[in-house]
C-alpha positions, -999 to 999 in steps of 0.1 A, spaced: 351 -423 331 355 -448 303 351 -477 327 319 -462 340 305 -457 305 314 -493 296 298 -507 327 266 -488 320 265 -499 284 271 -535 294 245 -534 321 219 -518 297 226 -544 271 222 -573 296 190 -558 309 176 -556 273 185 -593 269 168 -601 302 136 -585 290 136 -606 259 138 -639 277 108 -661 277 114 -671 314 126 -648 342 163 -653 348 169 -640 383 207 -647 381 209 -624 351 190 -597 369 212 -600 399 242 -595 377 227 -563 363 220 -551 399 257 -557 407 268 -537 377 244 -509 385 257 -507 420 293 -504 408 283 -477 383 263 -458 410 293 -457 434 316 -448 405 294 -419 394 290 -407 430 327 -405 434 332 -388 400 305 -363 407 318 -354 441 353 -352 428 341 -327 401 323 -307 428 355 -306 449 376 -295 420 351 -267 412 350 -256 448 388 -254 449 388 -229 421 355 -216 407 372 -204 376 385 -239 367 369 -246 333 381 -282 333 361 -288 366 330 -272 350 335 -295 319 338 -325 342 306 -315 360 289 -315 326 302 -349 317 290 -362 351 255 -348 344 254 -368 311 266 -399 328 239 -394 355 213 -394 327 225 -428 315 225 -440 351 189 -427 356 177 -444 325 192 -477 336 175 -472 370 142 -467 353 146 -499 333 156 -518 365 126 -504 383 103 -517 355 119 -551 357 111 -551 395 75 -541 389 70 -570 365 75 -596 392 43 -611 406 42 -604 444 50 -640 455 80 -642 431 92 -608 442 92 -618 479 113 -649 470 136 -628 449 145 -602 475 150 -629 501 181 -639 481 212 -634 502 230 -613 476 204 -586 478 186 -590 511 205 -561 527 191 -538 500 156 -551 500 142 -519 515 156 -499 486 144 -524 460 109 -525 474 109 -487 474 119 -485 438 93 -512 428 66 -491 444 78 -458 429 77 -470 393 41 -478 396 35 -440 402 55 -430 372 49 -428 334 57 -456 310 94 -464 309 101 -447 275 85 -415 287 104 -415 320 136 -421 300 128 -391 278 122 -369 309 156 -380 322 173 -373 289 157 -339 285 166 -328 320 202 -322 310 192 -293 289 160 -287 309 157 -284 347 193 -295 354 205 -270 328 185 -242 346 201 -253 379 235 -250 364 226 -216 348 217 -204 383 250 -215 397 269 -197 370 248 -166 373 254 -164 410 291 -171 407 295 -142 383 276 -117 405 299 -90 420 290 -67 448 309 -34 453 316 -30 491 341 -10 511 367 -32 528 394 -15 550 387 18 533 390 4 498 361 -3 474 362 -40 463 341 -61 440 333 -93 460 312 -124 455 276 -125 468 288 -149 495 315 -126 506 291 -97 506 266 -116 528 294 -124 552 302 -87 554 265 -79 560 265 -102 590 301 -100 603 312 -65 593 332 -45 618 303 -22 627 267 -16 619 274 11 593 296 -13 573 271 -41 576 243 -19 564 265 -7 535 269 -43 525 232 -49 528 224 -19 505 250 -30 480 236 -66 479 201 -52 473 212 -29 445 230 -57 427 202 -82 432 176 -56 419 196 -54 386 196 -92 382 163 -101 398 143 -105 366 168 -129 351 171 -150 382 133 -150 386 130 -164 351 154 -193 361 133 -200 393 102 -200 372 116 -225 347 129 -248 375 95 -249 391 76 -249 358 96 -279 346 89 -298 378 52 -290 378 49 -301 342 65 -335 351 41 -338 381 11 -331 359 21 -357 333 25 -383 361 -9 -374 375 4 -362 408 -19 -338 427 3 -335 458 33 -313 450 51 -327 481 49 -363 469 85 -364 455 99 -346 485 82 -371 508 96 -400 488 131 -386 488 130 -380 526 112 -413 533 89 -395 556 51 -391 559 34 -358 555 18 -363 589 52 -363 605 61 -329 588 28 -314 598 34 -325 634 69 -310 633 57 -277 620 29 -276 646 55 -283 673 77 -255 660 48 -230 660 42 -239 696 75 -222 705 71 -192 682 66 -168 711 98 -180 728 117 -176 695 103 -141 691 112 -133 727 149 -142 719 149 -119 688 133 -90 707 159 -94 735 188 -96 709 177 -63 692 172 -46 726 207 -56 737 221 -43 704 203 -10 709 187 -13 674 154 6 670 148 1 633 161 -34 626 174 -48 593 175 -85 587 212 -86 593 208 -73 628 193 -106 638 222 -125 623 250 -104 638 262 -116 672 256 -93 702 283 -110 723 316 -119 708 343 -142 719 376 -126 728 397 -155 716 400 -171 682 402 -208 677 428 -218 651 427 -250 630 451 -269 653 429 -260 684 398 -270 665 414 -304 657 421 -309 694 386 -299 706 369 -322 680 392 -351 687 387 -349 724 349 -347 722 346 -374 696 368 -398 716 347 -390 747 316 -402 728 333 -433 714 368 -445 705 355 -455 671 343 -420 664 375 -404 678 398 -426 658 378 -418 627 383 -381 632 420 -385 639 423 -404 606 405 -376 587 429 -350 601 460 -372 597 453 -381 561 444 -346 550 408 -352 540 400 -316 550 406 -286 527 402 -256 550 426 -229 536 414 -193 537 422 -180 502 405 -163 473 391 -182 444 373 -208 465 336 -215 466 317 -203 496 303 -226 522 312 -260 534 303 -296 524 314 -332 527 320 -353 496 317 -391 497 343 -412 479 325 -446 482 349 -466 460 378 -454 480 357 -457 512 368 -422 522 354 -387 524 366 -352 516 356 -321 536 356 -286 521 353 -253 540 371 -220 545 384 -219 580 387 -184 594 396 -192 631 361 -186 645 340 -209 667 314 -210 640 341 -226 617 348 -251 645 312 -261 646 310 -263 608 340 -286 608 324 -309 634 292 -308 613 310 -320 581 330 -346 600 296 -359 611 286 -364 575 320 -381 569 314 -405 598 280 -413 585 296 -421 551 322 -442 569 295 -463 586 276 -468 553 306 -475 531 307 -511 542 271 -516 531 260 -525 495 256 -494 473 218 -496 473 217 -498 511 238 -466 513 211 -445 497 198 -426 527 169 -402 527 178 -365 523 168 -355 558 184 -384 576 217 -374 560 217 -345 585 214 -368 615 251 -375 622 262 -340 612 239 -322 636 246 -347 663 284 -340 661 277 -303 660 257 -305 693 284 -327 708 311 -302 703 291 -270 708 276 -281 741 310 -292 754 325 -258 746 295 -241 763 299 -263 794 336 -254 796 329 -217 793 324 -201 827 330 -164 820 295 -150 815 299 -129 783 318 -157 767 291 -182 776 265 -158 762 285 -157 729 285 -195 727 248 -197 736 241 -172 708 260 -193 683 239 -224 693 206 -204 692 214 -187 659 221 -220 642 190 -235 657 167 -207 646 180 -212 611 163 -246 612 132 -239 632 124 -204 618 142 -195 586 139 -229 568 102 -235 577 95 -200 564 113 -208 531 93 -241 529 60 -221 532 73 -196 506 81 -225 482 46 -240 487 30 -207 479 53 -201 450 46 -235 434 9 -230 440 9 -197 421 34 -209 394 9 -235 384 -12 -206 370 17 -189 351 49 -170 354 56 -150 386 76 -118 384 105 -108 406 83 -82 424 56 -109 430 83 -132 444 95 -105 468 59 -99 479 55 -136 487 87 -136 507 76 -105 527 42 -121 535 58 -153 548 86 -135 567 63 -111 584 45 -139 601 75 -143 624 94 -111 620 64 -87 618 69 -58 642 105 -67 648 123 -63 615 116 -33 592 138 -43 563 135 -80 554 159 -100 531 135 -98 501 162 -111 477 171 -142 496 153 -164 470 180 -154 445 209 -169 464 194 -199 483 206 -226 459 183 -252 473 153 -235 455 170 -244 422 180 -280 428 170 -301 398 168 -335 417 155 -326 451 122 -308 453 115 -285 484 151 -291 494 151 -267 523 127 -285 548 148 -317 549 173 -297 570 147 -289 596 136 -326 597 172 -337 600 181 -311 626 152 -319 649 154 -357 643 191 -355 652 182 -335 683 158 -362 693 186 -387 690 209 -364 710 183 -361 738 182 -399 740 220 -401 741 219 -378 771 191 -397 789 204 -432 782 242 -430 776 249 -467 784 255 -486 752 243 -456 731 273 -453 708 266 -489 695 229 -481 690 239 -448 673 261 -466 648 233 -491 641 209 -463 635 233 -447 610 238 -481 593 201 -486 589 195 -450 576 195 -466 541 171 -493 551 143 -476 570 119 -447 568 123 -419 593 92 -432 611 108 -466 614 141 -453 626 123 -433 653 102 -462 664 130 -488 663 159 -468 679 141 -441 699 108 -457 708 91 -426 694 62 -420 671 73 -390 650 39 -385 635 30 -370 669 38 -335 681 54 -347 713 85 -361 696 92 -328 678 84 -307 709 110 -327 729 135 -324 701 135 -286 705 144 -288 742 181 -283 736 174 -251 717 146 -238 740 168 -244 771 196 -224 755 172 -196 748 158 -196 783 193 -194 798 202 -166 774 171 -146 784 179 -152 821 215 -141 818 208 -111 796 181 -99 820 210 -93 844 228 -73 818 198 -51 811 192 -46 848 229 -36 853 227 -12 824 195 4 837 211 8 871 241 26 856 219 50 837 199 58 869 
């Protein structure tokens, strides 16, 4: 921590000296860039360590304090970044081209060009520095307040005949995976009751996050609310529009799956949790040792490099998977760039979904592994591309398990797992993106009440679920943390971009397997040096601003749905025959 502070102070001082020079000293600027890169990697490792410590024990006050210190350091880092961006912008174009051709920084020229362009769309340096400083107790403070509020929520539900106060995450798990529909509905009702009590307070937080962001955009003169999101994802709005249009083209098929699922479950008046709960279940569990074997085998089958990486992650205990109380919900992968390692966090409960989550997070870790040999500023990948390796590994393992499953009901259970995950990205996330766009549009005119937010959610959700689901998840805006992210605007839709872009990569791997592992590693390595459009064109020969790419990227999912519908048609016919 002290070394980081010292490096940042030293770099800031040297940059001030650079600005006062009568002639541009590129060597001095290169030295500041080196210091900035060291500080950036150090902060990333510190911040991810703090997140890991908090996830290990959500009551650990020292971890919360470390997260606070990390946020303060991030402000200093952001201020230095702004100063550097300004220094880049001051170069005349010809001198700039000569500067980025320097061998010390050529590998990070994409990032430097990007930052040089961004600063031209920002406010004067001193105002941007003030925004960064105020964010600690402003938008970032509201994000942290949301996290603390959510962590303290307790939902009373009956577990094994005993009333227990559980976290919102545990209650949501019970709503989807409870032993029977009555217990699931009981969890749903309990969640709704608790959320109703706290809805106004959480609505105020969401309003402040959005209001802070909109105020900054207004000061910068930005009319397009998606501008920052597009920058962070290194993607064009035309590509997102094409993606959403391609998804809408399959809406009827996605609804057909939902209708079939509810029919198979025998549900007449559906609740949102009925669509999440599996109709078919796997008879066998998959313990952690078995998961390790499956992942290792499939990763090695793709490439020895990937397989050996996974073996190392397991052997060196990079994975915290223990099922115990006190841990945070969910799973994530933390990068430790100075150590050139990663850490994976999840709660492993011996389900196939946990196996897929583990493969997903190992995909993130492999992406980190490929990038850790690059300069720090060439490691900064777009938010959506960060999902490329994780979703790819998820597909790799899940499809292998499906292919090896011959018993029909077991196969249907695995198909259902694949489809449920896919619909999250092509139905749920796009819906939340549309909700956010409408919310931000209305927030520009004033505060929005909790009841108005629920109305917005209902309008968006009914577009796909209308006539199918009577009771929608009207409180989901309260516990989807991405809505409250201080740094990443519209942070839901990148997951859909990443999921489908990765599926596009996966389709190419299946069509052209020869030499693909090497091309795949190169794509990951260049993820910090290209836009999504450039990656698609260079490595896939695809124009992602066109609908065709995104339509093809859904083939893996639509094929699974078509097989599911075909197999379940037999189940329905058999059931009808028995009744007659």
